[in-house]
HTML snippet that shows the backbone in 3Dmol.js (N, CA, C, O; Angstrom):
<script src="https://3Dmol.org/build/3Dmol-min.js"></script>
<div id="view" style="width:600px;height:400px;position:relative"></div>
<script>
const pdb = `
ATOM      1  N   MET A   1     -51.408  29.002 -10.328  1.00  0.00           N
ATOM      2  CA  MET A   1     -52.895  28.135 -10.561  1.00  0.00           C
ATOM      3  C   MET A   1     -53.713  29.501 -10.390  1.00  0.00           C
ATOM      4  O   MET A   1     -53.793  30.194  -9.376  1.00  0.00           O
ATOM      5  N   GLY A   2     -54.358  29.729 -11.769  1.00  0.00           N
ATOM      6  CA  GLY A   2     -55.318  30.608 -11.121  1.00  0.00           C
ATOM      7  C   GLY A   2     -56.760  30.596 -10.085  1.00  0.00           C
ATOM      8  O   GLY A   2     -56.868  29.769  -9.180  1.00  0.00           O
ATOM      9  N   ALA A   3     -57.606  31.424 -10.315  1.00  0.00           N
ATOM     10  CA  ALA A   3     -58.775  31.369  -9.146  1.00  0.00           C
ATOM     11  C   ALA A   3     -59.426  30.722  -9.491  1.00  0.00           C
ATOM     12  O   ALA A   3     -58.866  29.781 -10.054  1.00  0.00           O
ATOM     13  N   THR A   4     -60.913  30.642  -9.477  1.00  0.00           N
ATOM     14  CA  THR A   4     -62.397  30.356 -10.208  1.00  0.00           C
ATOM     15  C   THR A   4     -63.020  30.926 -10.022  1.00  0.00           C
ATOM     16  O   THR A   4     -63.233  30.954  -8.810  1.00  0.00           O
ATOM     17  N   LEU A   5     -64.008  32.002 -10.932  1.00  0.00           N
ATOM     18  CA  LEU A   5     -64.777  32.956 -10.485  1.00  0.00           C
ATOM     19  C   LEU A   5     -65.706  32.875 -10.409  1.00  0.00           C
ATOM     20  O   LEU A   5     -65.710  32.392 -11.541  1.00  0.00           O
ATOM     21  N   THR A   6     -67.117  32.859 -10.040  1.00  0.00           N
ATOM     22  CA  THR A   6     -68.257  32.722 -10.890  1.00  0.00           C
ATOM     23  C   THR A   6     -69.147  33.836 -11.217  1.00  0.00           C
ATOM     24  O   THR A   6     -69.301  34.168 -10.041  1.00  0.00           O
ATOM     25  N   ILE A   7     -69.884  34.715 -11.883  1.00  0.00           N
ATOM     26  CA  ILE A   7     -70.710  35.337 -12.627  1.00  0.00           C
ATOM     27  C   ILE A   7     -72.059  35.420 -13.603  1.00  0.00           C
ATOM     28  O   ILE A   7     -72.414  34.865 -14.643  1.00  0.00           O
ATOM     29  N   ARG A   8     -72.768  36.690 -12.452  1.00  0.00           N
ATOM     30  CA  ARG A   8     -73.408  35.790 -13.119  1.00  0.00           C
ATOM     31  C   ARG A   8     -73.968  36.089 -15.122  1.00  0.00           C
ATOM     32  O   ARG A   8     -73.504  36.996 -15.813  1.00  0.00           O
ATOM     33  N   ASP A   9     -74.884  35.179 -15.548  1.00  0.00           N
ATOM     34  CA  ASP A   9     -74.956  34.056 -16.592  1.00  0.00           C
ATOM     35  C   ASP A   9     -75.076  35.860 -17.766  1.00  0.00           C
ATOM     36  O   ASP A   9     -74.512  35.824 -18.859  1.00  0.00           O
ATOM     37  N   ASP A  10     -75.766  37.105 -17.368  1.00  0.00           N
ATOM     38  CA  ASP A  10     -76.016  37.616 -18.243  1.00  0.00           C
ATOM     39  C   ASP A  10     -74.416  38.638 -18.455  1.00  0.00           C
ATOM     40  O   ASP A  10     -74.284  39.368 -19.438  1.00  0.00           O
ATOM     41  N   LEU A  11     -73.588  38.544 -17.636  1.00  0.00           N
ATOM     42  CA  LEU A  11     -72.271  38.983 -17.809  1.00  0.00           C
ATOM     43  C   LEU A  11     -71.933  37.448 -19.015  1.00  0.00           C
ATOM     44  O   LEU A  11     -71.934  37.429 -20.246  1.00  0.00           O
ATOM     45  N   SER A  12     -71.672  36.300 -17.992  1.00  0.00           N
ATOM     46  CA  SER A  12     -70.850  35.828 -19.008  1.00  0.00           C
ATOM     47  C   SER A  12     -71.121  35.177 -20.731  1.00  0.00           C
ATOM     48  O   SER A  12     -70.634  34.426 -21.576  1.00  0.00           O
ATOM     49  N   LYS A  13     -72.330  36.157 -20.449  1.00  0.00           N
ATOM     50  CA  LYS A  13     -73.452  35.937 -22.103  1.00  0.00           C
ATOM     51  C   LYS A  13     -71.642  36.443 -22.942  1.00  0.00           C
ATOM     52  O   LYS A  13     -70.724  35.907 -23.563  1.00  0.00           O
ATOM     53  N   ARG A  14     -72.050  37.821 -22.385  1.00  0.00           N
ATOM     54  CA  ARG A  14     -71.231  39.426 -22.383  1.00  0.00           C
ATOM     55  C   ARG A  14     -69.983  39.542 -22.684  1.00  0.00           C
ATOM     56  O   ARG A  14     -69.394  40.289 -23.466  1.00  0.00           O
ATOM     57  N   LEU A  15     -69.633  38.715 -21.974  1.00  0.00           N
ATOM     58  CA  LEU A  15     -67.871  38.377 -22.523  1.00  0.00           C
ATOM     59  C   LEU A  15     -67.336  37.129 -23.094  1.00  0.00           C
ATOM     60  O   LEU A  15     -66.205  36.736 -23.378  1.00  0.00           O
ATOM     61  N   GLU A  16     -68.814  36.517 -23.185  1.00  0.00           N
ATOM     62  CA  GLU A  16     -68.098  35.304 -24.323  1.00  0.00           C
ATOM     63  C   GLU A  16     -68.878  35.936 -26.081  1.00  0.00           C
ATOM     64  O   GLU A  16     -68.558  35.448 -27.164  1.00  0.00           O
ATOM     65  N   ARG A  17     -69.672  36.827 -25.936  1.00  0.00           N
ATOM     66  CA  ARG A  17     -68.897  37.828 -26.982  1.00  0.00           C
ATOM     67  C   ARG A  17     -68.290  38.691 -27.286  1.00  0.00           C
ATOM     68  O   ARG A  17     -68.087  38.944 -28.474  1.00  0.00           O
ATOM     69  N   LEU A  18     -67.726  39.542 -26.119  1.00  0.00           N
ATOM     70  CA  LEU A  18     -66.850  40.615 -26.891  1.00  0.00           C
ATOM     71  C   LEU A  18     -65.805  39.386 -26.928  1.00  0.00           C
ATOM     72  O   LEU A  18     -64.964  39.495 -27.820  1.00  0.00           O
ATOM     73  N   ALA A  19     -65.689  37.992 -25.946  1.00  0.00           N
ATOM     74  CA  ALA A  19     -64.679  37.330 -26.538  1.00  0.00           C
ATOM     75  C   ALA A  19     -64.797  37.409 -27.800  1.00  0.00           C
ATOM     76  O   ALA A  19     -64.346  38.283 -28.539  1.00  0.00           O
ATOM     77  N   LYS A  20     -65.424  36.472 -28.070  1.00  0.00           N
ATOM     78  CA  LYS A  20     -65.287  36.012 -29.836  1.00  0.00           C
ATOM     79  C   LYS A  20     -65.542  37.173 -30.822  1.00  0.00           C
ATOM     80  O   LYS A  20     -65.195  36.916 -31.975  1.00  0.00           O
ATOM     81  N   THR A  21     -65.933  38.070 -30.669  1.00  0.00           N
ATOM     82  CA  THR A  21     -66.034  39.388 -30.677  1.00  0.00           C
ATOM     83  C   THR A  21     -64.059  40.097 -31.514  1.00  0.00           C
ATOM     84  O   THR A  21     -63.721  40.834 -32.441  1.00  0.00           O
ATOM     85  N   THR A  22     -63.795  39.791 -31.116  1.00  0.00           N
ATOM     86  CA  THR A  22     -62.063  41.139 -29.900  1.00  0.00           C
ATOM     87  C   THR A  22     -60.931  39.543 -30.325  1.00  0.00           C
ATOM     88  O   THR A  22     -59.708  39.542 -30.474  1.00  0.00           O
ATOM     89  N   LYS A  23     -61.886  38.364 -30.422  1.00  0.00           N
ATOM     90  CA  LYS A  23     -60.655  37.295 -30.269  1.00  0.00           C
ATOM     91  C   LYS A  23     -59.779  37.280 -29.110  1.00  0.00           C
ATOM     92  O   LYS A  23     -58.550  37.348 -29.160  1.00  0.00           O
ATOM     93  N   GLN A  24     -60.548  37.179 -27.976  1.00  0.00           N
ATOM     94  CA  GLN A  24     -59.665  37.074 -26.500  1.00  0.00           C
ATOM     95  C   GLN A  24     -59.767  36.198 -25.878  1.00  0.00           C
ATOM     96  O   GLN A  24     -60.770  35.497 -26.013  1.00  0.00           O
ATOM     97  N   SER A  25     -59.176  36.002 -25.319  1.00  0.00           N
ATOM     98  CA  SER A  25     -59.660  35.054 -24.627  1.00  0.00           C
ATOM     99  C   SER A  25     -61.040  35.366 -23.788  1.00  0.00           C
ATOM    100  O   SER A  25     -61.577  36.451 -24.011  1.00  0.00           O
ATOM    101  N   LYS A  26     -61.582  34.565 -22.934  1.00  0.00           N
ATOM    102  CA  LYS A  26     -63.074  34.742 -21.288  1.00  0.00           C
ATOM    103  C   LYS A  26     -62.166  35.780 -20.394  1.00  0.00           C
ATOM    104  O   LYS A  26     -62.374  36.893 -19.910  1.00  0.00           O
ATOM    105  N   SER A  27     -60.537  34.442 -20.422  1.00  0.00           N
ATOM    106  CA  SER A  27     -60.114  35.205 -19.164  1.00  0.00           C
ATOM    107  C   SER A  27     -59.043  35.965 -19.088  1.00  0.00           C
ATOM    108  O   SER A  27     -58.330  36.335 -18.155  1.00  0.00           O
ATOM    109  N   SER A  28     -59.048  36.089 -19.917  1.00  0.00           N
ATOM    110  CA  SER A  28     -57.798  37.016 -19.997  1.00  0.00           C
ATOM    111  C   SER A  28     -58.862  38.839 -20.293  1.00  0.00           C
ATOM    112  O   SER A  28     -58.556  39.884 -19.719  1.00  0.00           O
ATOM    113  N   LEU A  29     -60.039  38.692 -21.294  1.00  0.00           N
ATOM    114  CA  LEU A  29     -61.267  40.018 -20.478  1.00  0.00           C
ATOM    115  C   LEU A  29     -61.626  40.258 -19.880  1.00  0.00           C
ATOM    116  O   LEU A  29     -62.206  41.331 -19.715  1.00  0.00           O
ATOM    117  N   ALA A  30     -61.433  38.954 -18.830  1.00  0.00           N
ATOM    118  CA  ALA A  30     -62.352  39.559 -17.724  1.00  0.00           C
ATOM    119  C   ALA A  30     -61.330  39.775 -16.186  1.00  0.00           C
ATOM    120  O   ALA A  30     -61.750  39.947 -15.042  1.00  0.00           O
ATOM    121  N   SER A  31     -59.920  39.691 -16.655  1.00  0.00           N
ATOM    122  CA  SER A  31     -58.841  39.562 -15.562  1.00  0.00           C
ATOM    123  C   SER A  31     -58.123  41.604 -15.770  1.00  0.00           C
ATOM    124  O   SER A  31     -57.790  42.484 -14.976  1.00  0.00           O
ATOM    125  N   GLN A  32     -58.193  41.500 -17.009  1.00  0.00           N
ATOM    126  CA  GLN A  32     -58.269  42.867 -17.564  1.00  0.00           C
ATOM    127  C   GLN A  32     -59.390  43.910 -16.966  1.00  0.00           C
ATOM    128  O   GLN A  32     -59.110  44.738 -16.099  1.00  0.00           O
ATOM    129  N   ALA A  33     -60.743  43.753 -17.564  1.00  0.00           N
ATOM    130  CA  ALA A  33     -61.767  44.196 -16.628  1.00  0.00           C
ATOM    131  C   ALA A  33     -61.600  44.644 -14.667  1.00  0.00           C
ATOM    132  O   ALA A  33     -61.664  45.718 -14.069  1.00  0.00           O
ATOM    133  N   ILE A  34     -61.308  42.813 -14.077  1.00  0.00           N
ATOM    134  CA  ILE A  34     -60.304  43.601 -13.389  1.00  0.00           C
ATOM    135  C   ILE A  34     -59.592  44.331 -12.673  1.00  0.00           C
ATOM    136  O   ILE A  34     -60.017  44.710 -11.581  1.00  0.00           O
ATOM    137  N   GLU A  35     -58.139  44.748 -13.210  1.00  0.00           N
ATOM    138  CA  GLU A  35     -57.526  44.629 -12.761  1.00  0.00           C
ATOM    139  C   GLU A  35     -57.772  46.966 -13.189  1.00  0.00           C
ATOM    140  O   GLU A  35     -57.812  47.878 -12.363  1.00  0.00           O
ATOM    141  N   ASP A  36     -57.855  47.030 -14.555  1.00  0.00           N
ATOM    142  CA  ASP A  36     -58.413  48.219 -14.281  1.00  0.00           C
ATOM    143  C   ASP A  36     -59.738  49.043 -13.384  1.00  0.00           C
ATOM    144  O   ASP A  36     -59.845  50.264 -13.270  1.00  0.00           O
ATOM    145  N   PHE A  37     -60.729  47.939 -12.775  1.00  0.00           N
ATOM    146  CA  PHE A  37     -61.648  48.903 -12.485  1.00  0.00           C
ATOM    147  C   PHE A  37     -61.221  48.388 -10.673  1.00  0.00           C
ATOM    148  O   PHE A  37     -62.027  48.718  -9.803  1.00  0.00           O
ATOM    149  N   LEU A  38     -60.247  47.786 -10.363  1.00  0.00           N
ATOM    150  CA  LEU A  38     -59.360  47.667  -8.662  1.00  0.00           C
ATOM    151  C   LEU A  38     -58.741  49.055  -8.664  1.00  0.00           C
ATOM    152  O   LEU A  38     -58.747  49.966  -7.835  1.00  0.00           O
ATOM    153  N   THR A  39     -58.182  48.908  -9.919  1.00  0.00           N
ATOM    154  CA  THR A  39     -57.101  50.142 -10.248  1.00  0.00           C
ATOM    155  C   THR A  39     -57.753  52.201 -10.203  1.00  0.00           C
ATOM    156  O   THR A  39     -57.098  53.220  -9.988  1.00  0.00           O
ATOM    157  N   VAL A  40     -59.269  52.007 -10.519  1.00  0.00           N
ATOM    158  CA  VAL A  40     -59.697  52.453 -10.331  1.00  0.00           C
ATOM    159  C   VAL A  40     -60.112  53.001  -8.925  1.00  0.00           C
ATOM    160  O   VAL A  40     -60.037  54.146  -8.479  1.00  0.00           O
ATOM    161  N   GLN A  41     -60.579  51.824  -8.350  1.00  0.00           N
ATOM    162  CA  GLN A  41     -60.917  52.286  -7.178  1.00  0.00           C
ATOM    163  C   GLN A  41     -60.116  52.315  -6.143  1.00  0.00           C
ATOM    164  O   GLN A  41     -60.581  52.567  -5.031  1.00  0.00           O
ATOM    165  N   GLU A  42     -58.567  52.023  -6.354  1.00  0.00           N
ATOM    166  CA  GLU A  42     -57.211  51.823  -5.406  1.00  0.00           C
ATOM    167  C   GLU A  42     -57.642  53.858  -5.622  1.00  0.00           C
ATOM    168  O   GLU A  42     -58.453  54.545  -5.002  1.00  0.00           O
ATOM    169  N   TRP A  43     -56.644  54.244  -6.785  1.00  0.00           N
ATOM    170  CA  TRP A  43     -56.719  55.128  -6.730  1.00  0.00           C
ATOM    171  C   TRP A  43     -58.135  56.154  -5.833  1.00  0.00           C
ATOM    172  O   TRP A  43     -57.733  56.828  -4.884  1.00  0.00           O
ATOM    173  N   HIS A  44     -59.608  56.225  -6.142  1.00  0.00           N
ATOM    174  CA  HIS A  44     -60.621  56.730  -5.948  1.00  0.00           C
ATOM    175  C   HIS A  44     -60.024  56.977  -4.198  1.00  0.00           C
ATOM    176  O   HIS A  44     -59.860  58.085  -3.686  1.00  0.00           O
ATOM    177  N   ILE A  45     -59.755  55.523  -3.454  1.00  0.00           N
ATOM    178  CA  ILE A  45     -59.781  55.392  -1.930  1.00  0.00           C
ATOM    179  C   ILE A  45     -58.911  55.790  -1.503  1.00  0.00           C
ATOM    180  O   ILE A  45     -58.744  55.592  -0.300  1.00  0.00           O
ATOM    181  N   GLN A  46     -57.853  56.595  -2.296  1.00  0.00           N
ATOM    182  CA  GLN A  46     -56.674  57.139  -1.490  1.00  0.00           C
ATOM    183  C   GLN A  46     -56.498  58.426  -1.978  1.00  0.00           C
ATOM    184  O   GLN A  46     -55.811  59.262  -1.390  1.00  0.00           O
ATOM    185  N   ALA A  47     -57.268  58.696  -3.355  1.00  0.00           N
ATOM    186  CA  ALA A  47     -57.922  60.218  -3.212  1.00  0.00           C
ATOM    187  C   ALA A  47     -58.853  60.595  -2.090  1.00  0.00           C
ATOM    188  O   ALA A  47     -58.966  61.767  -1.729  1.00  0.00           O
ATOM    189  N   ILE A  48     -59.553  59.554  -1.511  1.00  0.00           N
ATOM    190  CA  ILE A  48     -60.695  60.678  -0.310  1.00  0.00           C
ATOM    191  C   ILE A  48     -59.509  60.209   1.552  1.00  0.00           C
ATOM    192  O   ILE A  48     -59.280  60.565   2.708  1.00  0.00           O
ATOM    193  N   LYS A  49     -59.261  59.428   0.722  1.00  0.00           N
ATOM    194  CA  LYS A  49     -57.572  59.773   2.212  1.00  0.00           C
ATOM    195  C   LYS A  49     -57.146  60.620   2.347  1.00  0.00           C
ATOM    196  O   LYS A  49     -56.906  61.009   3.490  1.00  0.00           O
ATOM    197  N   GLU A  50     -56.850  61.298   1.335  1.00  0.00           N
ATOM    198  CA  GLU A  50     -56.250  62.051   1.157  1.00  0.00           C
ATOM    199  C   GLU A  50     -56.849  63.759   1.448  1.00  0.00           C
ATOM    200  O   GLU A  50     -56.807  64.559   2.383  1.00  0.00           O
ATOM    201  N   GLY A  51     -57.198  63.740   0.562  1.00  0.00           N
ATOM    202  CA  GLY A  51     -58.477  64.677   1.143  1.00  0.00           C
ATOM    203  C   GLY A  51     -59.040  64.361   2.306  1.00  0.00           C
ATOM    204  O   GLY A  51     -59.845  65.184   2.742  1.00  0.00           O
ATOM    205  N   VAL A  52     -58.852  63.444   2.903  1.00  0.00           N
ATOM    206  CA  VAL A  52     -59.755  63.971   4.443  1.00  0.00           C
ATOM    207  C   VAL A  52     -58.434  63.945   5.527  1.00  0.00           C
ATOM    208  O   VAL A  52     -58.499  64.271   6.712  1.00  0.00           O
ATOM    209  N   ALA A  53     -57.542  63.597   4.996  1.00  0.00           N
ATOM    210  CA  ALA A  53     -56.531  64.605   5.570  1.00  0.00           C
ATOM    211  C   ALA A  53     -55.932  65.888   5.457  1.00  0.00           C
ATOM    212  O   ALA A  53     -55.276  66.513   6.290  1.00  0.00           O
ATOM    213  N   ALA A  54     -56.304  66.224   4.138  1.00  0.00           N
ATOM    214  CA  ALA A  54     -55.695  67.850   4.441  1.00  0.00           C
ATOM    215  C   ALA A  54     -57.105  68.238   5.273  1.00  0.00           C
ATOM    216  O   ALA A  54     -56.826  69.022   6.180  1.00  0.00           O
ATOM    217  N   ALA A  55     -57.922  68.055   5.247  1.00  0.00           N
ATOM    218  CA  ALA A  55     -59.812  68.675   5.984  1.00  0.00           C
ATOM    219  C   ALA A  55     -58.584  68.278   6.881  1.00  0.00           C
ATOM    220  O   ALA A  55     -57.630  69.031   6.688  1.00  0.00           O
ATOM    221  N   ASP A  56     -58.433  67.621   7.501  1.00  0.00           N
ATOM    222  CA  ASP A  56     -58.584  67.025   8.583  1.00  0.00           C
ATOM    223  C   ASP A  56     -57.281  68.339   9.504  1.00  0.00           C
ATOM    224  O   ASP A  56     -57.322  68.425  10.731  1.00  0.00           O
ATOM    225  N   LYS A  57     -56.489  69.017   8.861  1.00  0.00           N
ATOM    226  CA  LYS A  57     -55.376  69.667   9.120  1.00  0.00           C
ATOM    227  C   LYS A  57     -55.872  70.716   8.481  1.00  0.00           C
ATOM    228  O   LYS A  57     -55.110  71.606   8.860  1.00  0.00           O
ATOM    229  N   GLY A  58     -56.770  71.294   7.644  1.00  0.00           N
ATOM    230  CA  GLY A  58     -58.154  72.758   7.852  1.00  0.00           C
ATOM    231  C   GLY A  58     -57.049  72.905   6.286  1.00  0.00           C
ATOM    232  O   GLY A  58     -56.367  73.895   6.025  1.00  0.00           O
ATOM    233  N   ASP A  59     -57.124  71.909   5.618  1.00  0.00           N
ATOM    234  CA  ASP A  59     -56.657  72.024   4.079  1.00  0.00           C
ATOM    235  C   ASP A  59     -57.396  72.342   3.544  1.00  0.00           C
ATOM    236  O   ASP A  59     -57.999  71.354   3.123  1.00  0.00           O
ATOM    237  N   PHE A  60     -58.116  73.789   3.010  1.00  0.00           N
ATOM    238  CA  PHE A  60     -59.521  73.800   2.453  1.00  0.00           C
ATOM    239  C   PHE A  60     -59.573  75.052   1.993  1.00  0.00           C
ATOM    240  O   PHE A  60     -58.782  75.980   2.162  1.00  0.00           O
ATOM    241  N   VAL A  61     -60.901  74.980   1.203  1.00  0.00           N
ATOM    242  CA  VAL A  61     -60.789  76.485   0.480  1.00  0.00           C
ATOM    243  C   VAL A  61     -62.743  76.445   0.851  1.00  0.00           C
ATOM    244  O   VAL A  61     -63.523  75.565   0.485  1.00  0.00           O
ATOM    245  N   SER A  62     -62.949  77.235   1.363  1.00  0.00           N
ATOM    246  CA  SER A  62     -64.020  78.641   1.941  1.00  0.00           C
ATOM    247  C   SER A  62     -65.224  77.905   0.870  1.00  0.00           C
ATOM    248  O   SER A  62     -64.786  77.802  -0.276  1.00  0.00           O
ATOM    249  N   HIS A  63     -66.345  77.495   1.010  1.00  0.00           N
ATOM    250  CA  HIS A  63     -67.651  77.175  -0.343  1.00  0.00           C
ATOM    251  C   HIS A  63     -67.555  78.183  -1.000  1.00  0.00           C
ATOM    252  O   HIS A  63     -67.457  78.005  -2.214  1.00  0.00           O
ATOM    253  N   GLU A  64     -67.538  80.060  -0.330  1.00  0.00           N
ATOM    254  CA  GLU A  64     -67.366  80.600  -0.933  1.00  0.00           C
ATOM    255  C   GLU A  64     -66.482  81.379  -1.941  1.00  0.00           C
ATOM    256  O   GLU A  64     -66.869  82.266  -2.701  1.00  0.00           O
ATOM    257  N   GLU A  65     -64.364  80.553  -1.721  1.00  0.00           N
ATOM    258  CA  GLU A  65     -63.604  80.233  -2.667  1.00  0.00           C
ATOM    259  C   GLU A  65     -63.456  79.521  -3.620  1.00  0.00           C
ATOM    260  O   GLU A  65     -62.527  79.399  -4.419  1.00  0.00           O
ATOM    261  N   ALA A  66     -64.961  78.768  -3.461  1.00  0.00           N
ATOM    262  CA  ALA A  66     -64.961  77.310  -4.231  1.00  0.00           C
ATOM    263  C   ALA A  66     -65.577  78.423  -4.692  1.00  0.00           C
ATOM    264  O   ALA A  66     -64.795  79.365  -4.816  1.00  0.00           O
ATOM    265  N   VAL A  67     -66.845  78.685  -5.031  1.00  0.00           N
ATOM    266  CA  VAL A  67     -67.859  78.582  -6.185  1.00  0.00           C
ATOM    267  C   VAL A  67     -67.105  80.371  -6.836  1.00  0.00           C
ATOM    268  O   VAL A  67     -67.018  80.674  -8.026  1.00  0.00           O
ATOM    269  N   VAL A  68     -66.795  81.013  -5.986  1.00  0.00           N
ATOM    270  CA  VAL A  68     -65.541  82.684  -7.118  1.00  0.00           C
ATOM    271  C   VAL A  68     -64.443  80.791  -7.829  1.00  0.00           C
ATOM    272  O   VAL A  68     -64.058  81.126  -8.949  1.00  0.00           O
ATOM    273  N   GLU A  69     -64.237  80.164  -7.725  1.00  0.00           N
ATOM    274  CA  GLU A  69     -63.370  79.608  -8.489  1.00  0.00           C
ATOM    275  C   GLU A  69     -63.725  78.890  -9.635  1.00  0.00           C
ATOM    276  O   GLU A  69     -63.436  78.879 -10.832  1.00  0.00           O
ATOM    277  N   LEU A  70     -64.713  78.078  -8.573  1.00  0.00           N
ATOM    278  CA  LEU A  70     -65.996  77.492 -10.667  1.00  0.00           C
ATOM    279  C   LEU A  70     -66.067  78.287 -11.156  1.00  0.00           C
ATOM    280  O   LEU A  70     -65.169  78.334 -11.996  1.00  0.00           O
ATOM    281  N   LYS A  71     -66.941  79.454 -11.183  1.00  0.00           N
ATOM    282  CA  LYS A  71     -67.329  80.227 -12.224  1.00  0.00           C
ATOM    283  C   LYS A  71     -66.068  81.019 -12.656  1.00  0.00           C
ATOM    284  O   LYS A  71     -66.309  82.161 -13.048  1.00  0.00           O
ATOM    285  N   LYS A  72     -64.959  80.688 -12.659  1.00  0.00           N
ATOM    286  CA  LYS A  72     -63.500  81.551 -13.539  1.00  0.00           C
ATOM    287  C   LYS A  72     -63.536  80.459 -14.301  1.00  0.00           C
ATOM    288  O   LYS A  72     -63.518  80.550 -15.528  1.00  0.00           O
ATOM    289  N   TRP A  73     -63.595  79.233 -13.629  1.00  0.00           N
ATOM    290  CA  TRP A  73     -64.220  77.890 -15.153  1.00  0.00           C
ATOM    291  C   TRP A  73     -65.052  78.050 -16.021  1.00  0.00           C
ATOM    292  O   TRP A  73     -64.745  78.447 -17.145  1.00  0.00           O
ATOM    293  N   SER A  74     -66.125  77.801 -15.703  1.00  0.00           N
ATOM    294  CA  SER A  74     -67.266  78.336 -16.255  1.00  0.00           C
ATOM    295  C   SER A  74     -67.122  79.843 -17.083  1.00  0.00           C
ATOM    296  O   SER A  74     -68.112  80.361 -17.599  1.00  0.00           O
ATOM    297  N   ARG A  75     -66.633  80.068 -17.104  1.00  0.00           N
ATOM    298  CA  ARG A  75     -65.929  81.427 -18.175  1.00  0.00           C
ATOM    299  C   ARG A  75     -65.136  81.161 -19.353  1.00  0.00           C
ATOM    300  O   ARG A  75     -65.285  81.436 -20.544  1.00  0.00           O
ATOM    301  N   VAL A  76     -64.069  80.424 -18.555  1.00  0.00           N
ATOM    302  CA  VAL A  76     -63.370  79.844 -19.119  1.00  0.00           C
ATOM    303  C   VAL A  76     -63.778  78.595 -20.450  1.00  0.00           C
ATOM    304  O   VAL A  76     -63.021  78.026 -21.237  1.00  0.00           O
ATOM    305  N   ALA A  77     -64.864  78.523 -20.324  1.00  0.00           N
ATOM    306  CA  ALA A  77     -64.659  76.701 -20.599  1.00  0.00           C
ATOM    307  C   ALA A  77     -66.262  77.913 -21.707  1.00  0.00           C
ATOM    308  O   ALA A  77     -67.037  77.219 -22.366  1.00  0.00           O
ATOM    309  N   SER A  78     -66.392  78.748 -21.726  1.00  0.00           N
ATOM    310  CA  SER A  78     -67.752  79.170 -22.303  1.00  0.00           C
ATOM    311  C   SER A  78     -67.358  80.067 -24.377  1.00  0.00           C
ATOM    312  O   SER A  78     -68.296  80.486 -25.057  1.00  0.00           O
TER     313      SER A  78
END
`;
const viewer = $3Dmol.createViewer("view");
viewer.addModel(pdb, "pdb");
viewer.setStyle({}, {cartoon: {color: "spectrum"}});
viewer.zoomTo();
viewer.render();
</script>
């Protein structure tokens, strides 16, 4: 059985409109939105942890090296 979730009135109205427009249930849309949000947040936290671990091992470039690399990217994009 699922859990009950309370959301703000303005979000509830938006969810209701989207459900009608897409002919999907509010529950299905809310579940998908939560799943998408959690996926992004979990990925973001993992990336931060990996970055901190790399920095703790000294595995990073200097500011100057980063600037040089970014300038290369900007030349490619132009």
